[in-house]
Each structure stands twice: as C-alpha cells, then as structure tokens.
N, C-alpha and C positions, 0 to 999 in steps of 0.2 A: 542571478536569480531569474527564473522564468525561462531558462534555456536548458536543454539536455546536454550531457557529455557526448562527445563524438568518439568513435573508435580511434580516430587519429590522435585525439588528446590522451586517451588511455595508453596508446602505443608509445607516444612521446614520453609519457611519465615512466613507463616501464623500461624504456631505453636509457633513461637518465639515472635509474636506481634499481637495485635488486629487490624483488618482492616475492615472498612465498605465497602470499594470498592477497587478492583484490576484493574488496567489499563494495557493493553498490546497492542503492535503493531502487527497486523496480518502479514502484509508484510513489513518487515524492509528494507527500501531503502538505509540505510547507509552500510548495510552488504549483502543484497540480500538473507536474511533468510525469510522463511515462518514458523511462529510459529505454533506448534501443538495445535490448539485451543480446540479440543474435550477433550483431557486429562486435559488441564488446566482449562477449564470450569467446569468439574466435581469436581476438587479439590476446586476451589473457592467457588462453591455453597455448597459443603460439610462443609465448614468452615463458612457458613452463610453470606458471603460477596456478594456484587454486582460485576458483571463483565462488564467493559467498554472496548470496542475493537475499535482500530484505524484501519479502513479498507481503508485508503486513496489510497494505492497502490494495493489493491487486489479486491475491489468491481468491478464486471463485468470483472474481469480477471481470477479469480479462485473462486470456490464456497465459499460463506460466509454464512453458515447456521445459521442465527440469531435465528430463531424460534426453529430449531432442537436442538441447543445447549443451548437454554435459555439465550442467551446473553442479558444482561439487558439494556445496552446502546451501540449503535454502530453508528459511524459516518464515513463519507468519504469525498471526494472532487470531485468536478465536472470535474476537468481538467485532471484526470489521465486516467483510463481505460474507462471512460464514454465519453472521447473525446469531452467534452463540454468546453466552456470558463471558466477560473478560476473565483472564486468569490462566489461560493455556497458550502455549506457543508451539504449534505443530512445527516439526523440523525433520528434514531428511538429509542424510549424509551419504554421499556417493562413495564408490570403492577407492578412489584416489585419496580422498580426504580421510577415509577410514584407515587406509594404510599409513598415512602420516601420523594419525592418532596412535596407532599400534606401536610405532617406532619411538614415540616420545619418551625421553628418559628424565627430563627436568620436571620438577613439580610445578603444577599450575598455581599461580598466586591466589586465585579466587576460587573458593569451593563452589560459589554460586553458579559459575559458568565453566565448570571443569568437565568437558566432554569425555575425558578419559574415564572419570568415575561413572558418568552416565552410560558410557559404552559397556562397562562391566555390568551395569544394571540391566541393559538390554540383552546382553549375551547369555550364554548357557549357564554361566556361574550364578547369575541372578544375585549379585552382591548388593546388599541393601544400600539404597541411596536416599530415598525419601518416601514418605507416605503419600501415595497418589491421591489427588482430589477426585474421588470417584464420581461425585455428582456432576462435576464439570465435564468429566470424560463422557458420561451418559448424555449430557446436553450437547456436547460436540458431535457425538455419534448421531444424535437426532438431526442436528443441523446438516451433517453430511448426507444423511438419508434424504432430506428434503432437496438438497442439491442434485443428488442422483435421480430422484423422482422427477424433478423438472428437466433434467438433462443438462450437461455442461454447455453444449452449444446454445441451448435455449437460455441458460443463465447469462452467458456472455452477450447474447443478442439483446436480452432485456436491459442489461446495464448500458449497452450501446444506444439503444432506442431512448431510454430515459435521459441519458446524457444529451442526446441530440434535442430532445424535447425541452430540456432545461436551457441548453445553449441558445436555441432559437427564441425561446420565450424571454430570456434575459436581453438578447439583442433587440427584440421587439419593444422592450421597455426603454430602449436607448442606452442600455448599459454595455460596457465593452469587456471582453474577456482578456485575461492577461497572457494566456499561452496560445501560440499559433496552433491551429486545428490539428496539424499532423503530429504534434507532440503532446496533446492533451490527454490527461488521465480521465477516463470516463467516470471513475468512482469518486473523483474529487475535483471540483471546478473552482478556479480562482477568478474573481470578477473585480474590476476596479471600482473603488468607492468614488462616486461622482464628486466633482469639485463642489465645495461648500456644504457637503453632507457630513454629519457627525457619525462616524463609524459606530462608536459604542452606543449612541442613542438609538440608532436603527436596530442594532442587534438586541438591545434591551426591550424595545417596543415589540419586536418580533416574538420574543420570549414571553413577555408579560401579557400581551393582548392576543397572540395567535398560537401560543404554545409551540413555537418553532424556534429551534436553536441552530444558528450557524456560527462558524468560528471567524475570528479576526485574523488578520495577516501576522506573519512572524518576520523577525529580522527587518530587512529592507522594506518588506511589505506591511509592516506594522502601521495601522491606521489608514492604509492605502488600499487594502483588499479585503474582500469577504471570501471565506473558504466554505464551500457548500458540498457536503458529503452525500452521495447517493450510493449506498452500499447494502448489499444483501436484500433482505425483505423490505427495507425502506425505499429501494429503487422501484417505486410504483408511481403511476401517473397521478393518482390523487395527491400524493405528497408534493410532486412537482407543481401541480396546479395550485395547491394551497399556498406554497411559497411564493409563486409568481403573483398570485392575487394579493397576498399580504404586502409584498414589496410595492406593487402598483398603488395600493392604498396609502402606504407610508410615504412613498416618494412623490405621490400625486401625479403619476405618469399614466398615460393611456396610449 
C-alpha cells in the first residue's frame, strides 16, 4: 500500500506464469499512486500479452498515452476528471485486442461485459445490444468539448498546479502525505490522519459545517488516511483554499 508496481515485478510475474492479458490501474484512488505505465507496457508486450488499463481517475487529469504506449484496451469513467454525470464508461480497443475478440469461439459468461456483443454493435452490422443513454452521451460530449476548449496541455497543467497547491498547503499545516512525490497521482491525494485525531469526526465536520466531502482510507489505510480528490472542474484554487482553511479551523493548526 502506498507504493507503485515496478516493471521488474511485472516481468517476474510474467516469467512465472503464462498470461494473455495484464490489467493495471493507472491512477490508484485507494492509495493515491500513479503507476509507471510506459515501463510496464514495454514488459507486458515483450511477453506477448495484452495490456488493459483502468484510467478512471486519470483520463483528462494526467496524460494517458494510449496510442503512444500501445495500450490494447483502456477504459475510464465519465464522472471523474471529465466532470460529466456518472453512468458512462469510455473505452477504446486496439487492433491486437480486437483481433483476439474476433477469434473468440467460447461464449462469454456475463452478458454485462461481453465485448464480442458490443463489437457487433459497433460494427457495420449494428446488431442491437442496448438502448443508449442519450442524455448522458450529450453530457459527455459537452464535457469533452470543454476539455478541448481549455486544451489538453492546459488541463494537465491545471491539475498539476492544483495538486502542488494542495500538497504544499497540507504540509504547511503540519500534515504529511502518504505517497512519495515522484509517485503521487495529482488527481487524488492521500494524507495521514494525525495521531490522536478522529478520522470520521473530522470528515463529518467538514461535510456538515463547510459542505466539503473528502474520503476516508481503505484497507490498511482505514482510519489512517484522508483521500482528497481534485478532478476536472473541481480542480480549482478556490476549492483547495476552502479545504485548507476548513482543515486549519478544525485541527486548530496555523
């Protein structure tokens, strides 16, 4: 917990067992880690496996070079850095993964995540698969338009600047961050709950008095960490300053 996987670890795992596909989370929101995709992608492809990347918390927040790294399948969510309503999962399937799908002969056990059916829906046959949520599609289109209007480089820079503003402000309050700087995910920050501080009480006061919601830790971090999201439109200085001021008030720190 709190550390990224290394290319060497992935390589060792692939040497010890046969794998057709390797799945990895780019922006790990339970720990605040940003996985080193470039090195891992090289290792996965050297072993002849497909690479599937979860970019739910990273797409439109940090660069996700799908084509540059040859990521075979990449999916995200509409509700994070894209600032669109929840309910859609943008996905892209590269030519190698598509070829594997085309050759599949056994039936997929779950209709819900059967990409062979969705592939037919995308294709020229237009075989019915589902009724599309049109309003959500229009909302996602508008979110993408706003990203394009701001410019991808500017969007990435804004998330990086807001993360730096938050990190520096938390440390000025005497709080410590759980992830080394080189591994931190700009869109999700994990901070240690100080000794003697009631994790749930602080989060409850933030919500009730300041209308600010942050998440608690998961797994080994439960009760020991706060998880602070800075994603999409919410990655603004006024939101960072509001949180820092509220924490200063609650914790009595200056």
